[in-house]
C-alpha positions as a printed Julia matrix, in Angstrom:
106×3 Matrix{Float64}:
 -22.49  103.46   23.04
 -21.19   99.93   22.63
 -18.98   99.14   19.64
 -21.5    96.6    18.3
 -24.34   99.11   18.06
 -22.44  101.88   16.27
 -21.99  100.02   12.93
 -25.68   99.09   12.95
 -26.76  102.69   13.54
 -24.41  103.98   10.86
 -25.74  101.46    8.36
 -29.34  102.46    9.08
 -28.55  106.16    8.88
 -26.81  105.76    5.54
 -29.66  103.86    3.86
 -31.12  106.03    1.16
 -34.71  105.97   -0.11
 -33.33  104.48   -3.33
 -32.39  101.25   -1.54
 -35.43  100.69    0.68
 -38.34   98.3     0.08
 -40.09  100.85   -2.13
 -37.08  101.78   -4.27
 -38.5   100.01   -7.33
 -42.27   99.93   -6.87
 -43.67   97.29   -9.18
 -46.99   97.11   -7.37
 -48.76  100.25   -8.52
 -52.3   101.5    -9.05
 -52.08  100.45  -12.69
 -50.46   97.04  -12.13
 -52.34   96.0    -9.0
 -54.45   98.48   -7.0
 -57.15   99.28   -9.53
 -57.87   95.67  -10.49
 -57.68   94.53   -6.85
 -60.29   97.1    -5.8
 -62.53   96.27   -8.75
 -62.36   92.55   -8.0
 -62.55   92.57   -4.21
 -64.09   95.87   -3.13
 -66.16   97.68   -5.72
 -69.04   95.23   -5.59
 -70.08   97.17   -2.49
 -67.68  100.13   -2.47
 -68.22  101.77   -5.87
 -70.21  104.97   -6.12
 -72.32  103.36   -8.84
 -73.0   100.05   -7.03
 -76.71   99.33   -7.3
 -76.6    97.33   -4.04
 -73.99   98.35   -1.47
 -74.9    95.58    1.0
 -74.59   97.95    3.94
 -71.34   99.62    2.87
 -71.31  103.26    4.03
 -72.13  105.69    1.23
 -68.95  107.71    1.77
 -66.64  104.69    1.39
 -66.03  104.25   -2.33
 -62.94  103.07   -4.21
 -63.58  104.45   -7.68
 -60.25  106.27   -7.96
 -56.71  106.05   -6.69
 -57.28  109.26   -4.75
 -60.26  107.76   -2.91
 -58.24  104.66   -2.04
 -55.31  106.78   -0.85
 -57.6   108.84    1.38
 -58.85  105.61    2.98
 -55.47  103.86    3.15
 -55.48  103.44    6.94
 -59.04  102.06    6.86
 -58.04   99.55    4.17
 -55.01   98.46    6.22
 -57.1    98.12    9.37
 -60.06   96.24    7.92
 -58.33   94.07    5.31
 -54.89   93.39    6.79
 -55.26   93.81   10.56
 -58.85   92.83   11.36
 -59.29   90.62    8.27
 -62.95   91.67    8.18
 -62.97   92.73    4.52
 -63.91   91.53    2.06
 -66.71   90.02    4.15
 -66.82   86.83    2.08
 -63.05   86.39    2.45
 -61.34   85.09   -0.61
 -57.94   86.78   -0.3
 -54.99   84.46   -0.39
 -51.62   85.15    1.24
 -50.09   86.41   -2.01
 -52.91   88.92   -2.55
 -52.6    90.14    1.04
 -48.82   90.58    0.62
 -49.31   92.5    -2.65
 -51.98   94.66   -1.04
 -49.66   95.47    1.84
 -46.85   96.36   -0.57
 -49.19   98.53   -2.64
 -50.44  100.37    0.41
 -46.89  100.9     1.66
 -45.28  101.82   -1.64
 -47.63  102.26   -4.57
 -50.75  104.06   -3.46
């Protein structure tokens, strides 16, 4: 192992969960997730939506537990494919907050 790599590896190994990007989660269900889903998703993805506009019946975001169970689908369709919400409307700040919430607060 080269001398330059050893300090880097030691620094990474000594990082505790208390110092990582999620050490102080300020983007939570209460502060972000719930209102984000109401605003951008529940028009089609609420169990009580009168018109789901083609959204699959099993894909609802009424609760934090439902969102957590579909976390990978949210990441894929909203952040990776950028296919949801279908009308667009998310700005860069909202996308960054969504990513942080999915990584740390869900």
